[in-house]
TIVO-2410 file (N, C-alpha, C; in nm, 3 decimals):
# residues 109
REC num residu      c1      c2      c3 atome chaine
REC   1      M  11.549   8.100  11.589     N      A
REC   1      M  11.475   8.152  11.476    CA      A
REC   1      M  11.378   8.045  11.425     C      A
REC   2      V  11.257   8.086  11.397     N      A
REC   2      V  11.156   7.996  11.343    CA      A
REC   2      V  11.154   8.011  11.192     C      A
REC   3      T  11.157   7.900  11.123     N      A
REC   3      T  11.153   7.902  10.977    CA      A
REC   3      T  11.020   7.844  10.933     C      A
REC   4      M  10.955   7.912  10.839     N      A
REC   4      M  10.830   7.863  10.785    CA      A
REC   4      M  10.858   7.813  10.644     C      A
REC   5      V  10.817   7.691  10.614     N      A
REC   5      V  10.842   7.629  10.485    CA      A
REC   5      V  10.710   7.613  10.411     C      A
REC   6      L  10.705   7.665  10.289     N      A
REC   6      L  10.586   7.652  10.206    CA      A
REC   6      L  10.577   7.509  10.154     C      A
REC   7      I  10.466   7.442  10.182     N      A
REC   7      I  10.447   7.306  10.132    CA      A
REC   7      I  10.346   7.302  10.019     C      A
REC   8      G  10.282   7.412   9.990     N      A
REC   8      G  10.184   7.419   9.883    CA      A
REC   8      G  10.091   7.536   9.906     C      A
REC   9      R   9.996   7.551   9.818     N      A
REC   9      R   9.899   7.659   9.833    CA      A
REC   9      R   9.764   7.614   9.783     C      A
REC  10      S   9.661   7.685   9.827     N      A
REC  10      S   9.524   7.649   9.793    CA      A
REC  10      S   9.444   7.778   9.776     C      A
REC  11      K   9.348   7.774   9.687     N      A
REC  11      K   9.265   7.891   9.661    CA      A
REC  11      K   9.140   7.887   9.748     C      A
REC  12      F   9.107   7.999   9.809     N      A
REC  12      F   8.985   8.013   9.889    CA      A
REC  12      F   8.867   8.007   9.793     C      A
REC  13      G   8.768   7.922   9.824     N      A
REC  13      G   8.657   7.901   9.733    CA      A
REC  13      G   8.522   7.939   9.791     C      A
REC  14      Q   8.418   7.896   9.722     N      A
REC  14      Q   8.282   7.926   9.763    CA      A
REC  14      Q   8.252   7.860   9.897     C      A
REC  15      N   8.156   7.917   9.967     N      A
REC  15      N   8.111   7.864  10.097    CA      A
REC  15      N   8.224   7.856  10.199     C      A
REC  16      N   8.318   7.950  10.191     N      A
REC  16      N   8.431   7.957  10.285    CA      A
REC  16      N   8.514   7.829  10.288     C      A
REC  17      R   8.536   7.766  10.175     N      A
REC  17      R   8.609   7.639  10.169    CA      A
REC  17      R   8.751   7.660  10.119     C      A
REC  18      I   8.841   7.582  10.178     N      A
REC  18      I   8.981   7.577  10.136    CA      A
REC  18      I   9.017   7.429  10.121     C      A
REC  19      S   9.072   7.391  10.008     N      A
REC  19      S   9.116   7.253   9.988    CA      A
REC  19      S   9.256   7.237  10.043     C      A
REC  20      L   9.283   7.121  10.100     N      A
REC  20      L   9.416   7.095  10.152    CA      A
REC  20      L   9.510   7.058  10.038     C      A
REC  21      V   9.635   7.089  10.056     N      A
REC  21      V   9.738   7.059   9.958    CA      A
REC  21      V   9.746   6.908   9.939     C      A
REC  22      E   9.769   6.864   9.817     N      A
REC  22      E   9.778   6.722   9.786    CA      A
REC  22      E   9.880   6.654   9.878     C      A
REC  23      G   9.843   6.543   9.932     N      A
REC  23      G   9.931   6.467  10.020    CA      A
REC  23      G   9.916   6.502  10.168     C      A
REC  24      L   9.868   6.622  10.197     N      A
REC  24      L   9.857   6.665  10.337    CA      A
REC  24      L   9.757   6.581  10.417     C      A
REC  25      P   9.642   6.544  10.361     N      A
REC  25      P   9.551   6.458  10.439    CA      A
REC  25      P   9.617   6.327  10.481     C      A
REC  26      D   9.699   6.268  10.396     N      A
REC  26      D   9.770   6.145  10.432    CA      A
REC  26      D   9.868   6.171  10.545     C      A
REC  27      I   9.945   6.278  10.534     N      A
REC  27      I  10.044   6.311  10.636    CA      A
REC  27      I   9.977   6.337  10.770     C      A
REC  28      M   9.859   6.402  10.767     N      A
REC  28      M   9.789   6.436  10.890    CA      A
REC  28      M   9.693   6.328  10.936     C      A
REC  29      N   9.695   6.211  10.869     N      A
REC  29      N   9.606   6.099  10.904    CA      A
REC  29      N   9.459   6.142  10.902     C      A
REC  30      L   9.421   6.225  10.806     N      A
REC  30      L   9.283   6.275  10.799    CA      A
REC  30      L   9.195   6.182  10.717     C      A
REC  31      S   9.078   6.156  10.769     N      A
REC  31      S   8.975   6.080  10.699    CA      A
REC  31      S   8.850   6.167  10.693     C      A
REC  32      V   8.762   6.136  10.599     N      A
REC  32      V   8.637   6.210  10.588    CA      A
REC  32      V   8.564   6.202  10.722     C      A
REC  33      G   8.521   6.317  10.770     N      A
REC  33      G   8.449   6.323  10.897    CA      A
REC  33      G   8.536   6.362  11.015     C      A
REC  34      D   8.669   6.357  10.998     N      A
REC  34      D   8.757   6.400  11.107    CA      A
REC  34      D   8.743   6.550  11.128     C      A
REC  35      Y   8.765   6.593  11.250     N      A
REC  35      Y   8.764   6.735  11.283    CA      A
REC  35      Y   8.905   6.791  11.278     C      A
REC  36      V   8.915   6.916  11.233     N      A
REC  36      V   9.041   6.989  11.241    CA      A
REC  36      V   9.018   7.111  11.329     C      A
REC  37      E   9.125   7.154  11.394     N      A
REC  37      E   9.119   7.270  11.483    CA      A
REC  37      E   9.198   7.383  11.420     C      A
REC  38      F   9.152   7.504  11.445     N      A
REC  38      F   9.221   7.623  11.398    CA      A
REC  38      F   9.269   7.700  11.521     C      A
REC  39      H   9.398   7.726  11.527     N      A
REC  39      H   9.458   7.800  11.637    CA      A
REC  39      H   9.530   7.921  11.581     C      A
REC  40      V   9.544   8.025  11.662     N      A
REC  40      V   9.623   8.142  11.623    CA      A
REC  40      V   9.734   8.158  11.725     C      A
REC  41      I   9.858   8.166  11.676     N      A
REC  41      I   9.975   8.189  11.761    CA      A
REC  41      I  10.053   8.303  11.700     C      A
REC  42      D  10.066   8.412  11.775     N      A
REC  42      D  10.142   8.530  11.729    CA      A
REC  42      D  10.099   8.574  11.589     C      A
REC  43      G   9.971   8.573  11.564     N      A
REC  43      G   9.919   8.621  11.436    CA      A
REC  43      G   9.927   8.520  11.322     C      A
REC  44      E   9.971   8.399  11.350     N      A
REC  44      E   9.981   8.295  11.248    CA      A
REC  44      E   9.870   8.193  11.272     C      A
REC  45      L   9.807   8.148  11.164     N      A
REC  45      L   9.701   8.049  11.173    CA      A
REC  45      L   9.761   7.909  11.170     C      A
REC  46      I   9.722   7.827  11.264     N      A
REC  46      I   9.770   7.690  11.274    CA      A
REC  46      I   9.654   7.595  11.251     C      A
REC  47      L   9.672   7.498  11.162     N      A
REC  47      L   9.571   7.394  11.136    CA      A
REC  47      L   9.621   7.267  11.203     C      A
REC  48      R   9.535   7.204  11.282     N      A
REC  48      R   9.574   7.087  11.358    CA      A
REC  48      R   9.460   6.986  11.356     C      A
REC  49      K   9.493   6.861  11.341     N      A
REC  49      K   9.391   6.757  11.347    CA      A
REC  49      K   9.352   6.737  11.493     C      A
REC  50      E   9.222   6.724  11.517     N      A
REC  50      E   9.174   6.691  11.651    CA      A
REC  50      E   9.199   6.541  11.670     C      A
REC  51      T   9.284   6.510  11.768     N      A
REC  51      T   9.324   6.371  11.787    CA      A
REC  51      T   9.271   6.317  11.920     C      A
REC  52      K   9.268   6.187  11.929     N      A
REC  52      K   9.219   6.120  12.049    CA      A
REC  52      K   9.337   6.096  12.143     C      A
REC  53      K   9.312   6.115  12.270     N      A
REC  53      K   9.414   6.089  12.371    CA      A
REC  53      K   9.387   5.955  12.438     C      A
REC  54      Y   9.492   5.884  12.465     N      A
REC  54      Y   9.485   5.753  12.529    CA      A
REC  54      Y   9.549   5.763  12.666     C      A
REC  55      R   9.463   5.764  12.769     N      A
REC  55      R   9.510   5.780  12.908    CA      A
REC  55      R   9.597   5.904  12.922     C      A
REC  56      G   9.558   6.008  12.849     N      A
REC  56      G   9.629   6.135  12.857    CA      A
REC  56      G   9.742   6.151  12.758     C      A
REC  57      F   9.775   6.046  12.683     N      A
REC  57      F   9.884   6.053  12.587    CA      A
REC  57      F   9.829   6.067  12.446     C      A
REC  58      D   9.893   6.153  12.366     N      A
REC  58      D   9.848   6.180  12.230    CA      A
REC  58      D   9.952   6.127  12.132     C      A
REC  59      F   9.942   6.000  12.100     N      A
REC  59      F  10.039   5.935  12.012    CA      A
REC  59      F  10.024   5.978  11.866     C      A
REC  60      E   9.901   6.004  11.823     N      A
REC  60      E   9.878   6.039  11.684    CA      A
REC  60      E   9.940   6.174  11.651     C      A
REC  61      T   9.930   6.270  11.742     N      A
REC  61      T   9.991   6.400  11.716    CA      A
REC  61      T  10.142   6.387  11.700     C      A
REC  62      T  10.204   6.301  11.779     N      A
REC  62      T  10.348   6.277  11.767    CA      A
REC  62      T  10.380   6.218  11.630     C      A
REC  63      E  10.298   6.124  11.586     N      A
REC  63      E  10.317   6.061  11.454    CA      A
REC  63      E  10.303   6.166  11.343     C      A
REC  64      I  10.199   6.248  11.352     N      A
REC  64      I  10.178   6.354  11.251    CA      A
REC  64      I  10.294   6.452  11.253     C      A
REC  65      H  10.338   6.490  11.372     N      A
REC  65      H  10.449   6.584  11.387    CA      A
REC  65      H  10.574   6.530  11.316     C      A
REC  66      D  10.604   6.404  11.336     N      A
REC  66      D  10.722   6.343  11.273    CA      A
REC  66      D  10.709   6.343  11.120     C      A
REC  67      K  10.589   6.313  11.070     N      A
REC  67      K  10.567   6.316  10.925    CA      A
REC  67      K  10.585   6.458  10.870     C      A
REC  68      L  10.532   6.557  10.943     N      A
REC  68      L  10.545   6.696  10.898    CA      A
REC  68      L  10.691   6.742  10.901     C      A
REC  69      L  10.767   6.698  11.001     N      A
REC  69      L  10.910   6.732  11.003    CA      A
REC  69      L  10.983   6.673  10.883     C      A
REC  70      G  10.945   6.551  10.842     N      A
REC  70      G  11.004   6.491  10.723    CA      A
REC  70      G  10.971   6.570  10.598     C      A
REC  71      L  10.846   6.615  10.587     N      A
REC  71      L  10.805   6.697  10.473    CA      A
REC  71      L  10.881   6.829  10.472     C      A
REC  72      E  10.891   6.890  10.589     N      A
REC  72      E  10.963   7.017  10.602    CA      A
REC  72      E  11.110   6.999  10.558     C      A
REC  73      K  11.171   6.892  10.602     N      A
REC  73      K  11.311   6.866  10.567    CA      A
REC  73      K  11.327   6.850  10.416     C      A
REC  74      S  11.236   6.775  10.353     N      A
REC  74      S  11.246   6.755  10.208    CA      A
REC  74      S  11.229   6.886  10.132     C      A
REC  75      K  11.136   6.970  10.178     N      A
REC  75      K  11.116   7.100  10.111    CA      A
REC  75      K  11.235   7.191  10.132     C      A
REC  76      T  11.295   7.188  10.251     N      A
REC  76      T  11.412   7.271  10.280    CA      A
REC  76      T  11.529   7.227  10.194     C      A
REC  77      E  11.546   7.097  10.177     N      A
REC  77      E  11.655   7.047  10.093    CA      A
REC  77      E  11.636   7.090   9.949     C      A
REC  78      E  11.511   7.098   9.901     N      A
REC  78      E  11.485   7.146   9.766    CA      A
REC  78      E  11.535   7.289   9.751     C      A
REC  79      L  11.510   7.374   9.851     N      A
REC  79      L  11.556   7.512   9.846    CA      A
REC  79      L  11.708   7.520   9.849     C      A
REC  80      E  11.771   7.436   9.930     N      A
REC  80      E  11.916   7.439   9.940    CA      A
REC  80      E  11.982   7.397   9.810     C      A
REC  81      D  11.913   7.316   9.731     N      A
REC  81      D  11.969   7.271   9.604    CA      A
REC  81      D  11.985   7.384   9.503     C      A
REC  82      T  11.923   7.500   9.528     N      A
REC  82      T  11.935   7.611   9.434    CA      A
REC  82      T  12.071   7.678   9.441     C      A
REC  83      N  12.150   7.649   9.546     N      A
REC  83      N  12.286   7.702   9.563    CA      A
REC  83      N  12.292   7.854   9.569     C      A
REC  84      L  12.186   7.920   9.610     N      A
REC  84      L  12.186   8.064   9.627    CA      A
REC  84      L  12.198   8.096   9.775     C      A
REC  85      D  12.270   8.201   9.806     N      A
REC  85      D  12.281   8.240   9.946    CA      A
REC  85      D  12.147   8.298   9.994     C      A
REC  86      P  12.122   8.295  10.125     N      A
REC  86      P  11.992   8.341  10.178    CA      A
REC  86      P  11.958   8.485  10.141     C      A
REC  87      E  12.058   8.572  10.138     N      A
REC  87      E  12.031   8.713  10.104    CA      A
REC  87      E  11.983   8.726   9.959     C      A
REC  88      T  12.045   8.651   9.868     N      A
REC  88      T  12.003   8.655   9.728    CA      A
REC  88      T  11.863   8.598   9.713     C      A
REC  89      L  11.836   8.485   9.781     N      A
REC  89      L  11.702   8.427   9.777    CA      A
REC  89      L  11.598   8.525   9.827     C      A
REC  90      E  11.631   8.596   9.937     N      A
REC  90      E  11.537   8.693   9.993    CA      A
REC  90      E  11.513   8.808   9.895     C      A
REC  91      E  11.619   8.856   9.832     N      A
REC  91      E  11.604   8.967   9.737    CA      A
REC  91      E  11.520   8.925   9.617     C      A
REC  92      L  11.543   8.805   9.565     N      A
REC  92      L  11.462   8.755   9.454    CA      A
REC  92      L  11.316   8.742   9.495     C      A
REC  93      A  11.293   8.692   9.615     N      A
REC  93      A  11.157   8.678   9.666    CA      A
REC  93      A  11.091   8.814   9.682     C      A
REC  94      R  11.168   8.913   9.733     N      A
REC  94      R  11.114   9.047   9.751    CA      A
REC  94      R  11.074   9.108   9.617     C      A
REC  95      Q  11.156   9.086   9.516     N      A
REC  95      Q  11.124   9.137   9.383    CA      A
REC  95      Q  10.996   9.074   9.330     C      A
REC  96      D  10.982   8.942   9.349     N      A
REC  96      D  10.859   8.873   9.307    CA      A
REC  96      D  10.738   8.929   9.382     C      A
REC  97      Y  10.754   8.952   9.512     N      A
REC  97      Y  10.645   9.006   9.593    CA      A
REC  97      Y  10.602   9.143   9.543     C      A
REC  98      L  10.698   9.232   9.520     N      A
REC  98      L  10.666   9.368   9.475    CA      A
REC  98      L  10.599   9.367   9.338     C      A
REC  99      K  10.643   9.277   9.251     N      A
REC  99      K  10.580   9.263   9.119    CA      A
REC  99      K  10.435   9.218   9.135     C      A
REC 100      D  10.412   9.115   9.217     N      A
REC 100      D  10.276   9.067   9.239    CA      A
REC 100      D  10.188   9.173   9.305     C      A
REC 101      K  10.246   9.245   9.401     N      A
REC 101      K  10.172   9.350   9.470    CA      A
REC 101      K  10.128   9.457   9.371     C      A
REC 102      A  10.216   9.496   9.281     N      A
REC 102      A  10.182   9.597   9.180    CA      A
REC 102      A  10.071   9.546   9.088     C      A
REC 103      E  10.075   9.420   9.052     N      A
REC 103      E   9.971   9.362   8.967    CA      A
REC 103      E   9.837   9.357   9.039     C      A
REC 104      R   9.838   9.325   9.169     N      A
REC 104      R   9.713   9.324   9.246    CA      A
REC 104      R   9.654   9.464   9.255     C      A
REC 105      E   9.739   9.562   9.278     N      A
REC 105      E   9.693   9.702   9.285    CA      A
REC 105      E   9.636   9.746   9.152     C      A
REC 106      K   9.700   9.704   9.045     N      A
REC 106      K   9.654   9.739   8.909    CA      A
REC 106      K   9.515   9.681   8.883     C      A
REC 107      K   9.492   9.557   8.929     N      A
REC 107      K   9.361   9.493   8.910    CA      A
REC 107      K   9.252   9.562   8.991     C      A
REC 108      K   9.288   9.616   9.108     N      A
REC 108      K   9.190   9.687   9.192    CA      A
REC 108      K   9.139   9.812   9.122     C      A
REC 109      N   9.225   9.879   9.049     N      A
REC 109      N   9.188  10.008   8.986    CA      A
REC 109      N   9.129   9.991   8.851     C      A
***
């Protein structure tokens, strides 16, 4: 099973711009002028830093991957600290989703 962990959110802005979540540029070793790649896997959008390969080896991607796993672990531990079982967490999330969905529909009309 693949688990997706929310690390933050960003609002889509003018000129098709999205700001990265605070701290993410450091984790991804991003500097001004670096390129990022956008990939789609099974309908999910993946953001990846374009990294340099050294004799065919990509050490920076491994470094970034390890940093992201650490971030994922810390966020997962935060969720586990709530002491709620997964079914209860899912039901609470579903209720929040339906409430937000109703509010979005209300704004459309």
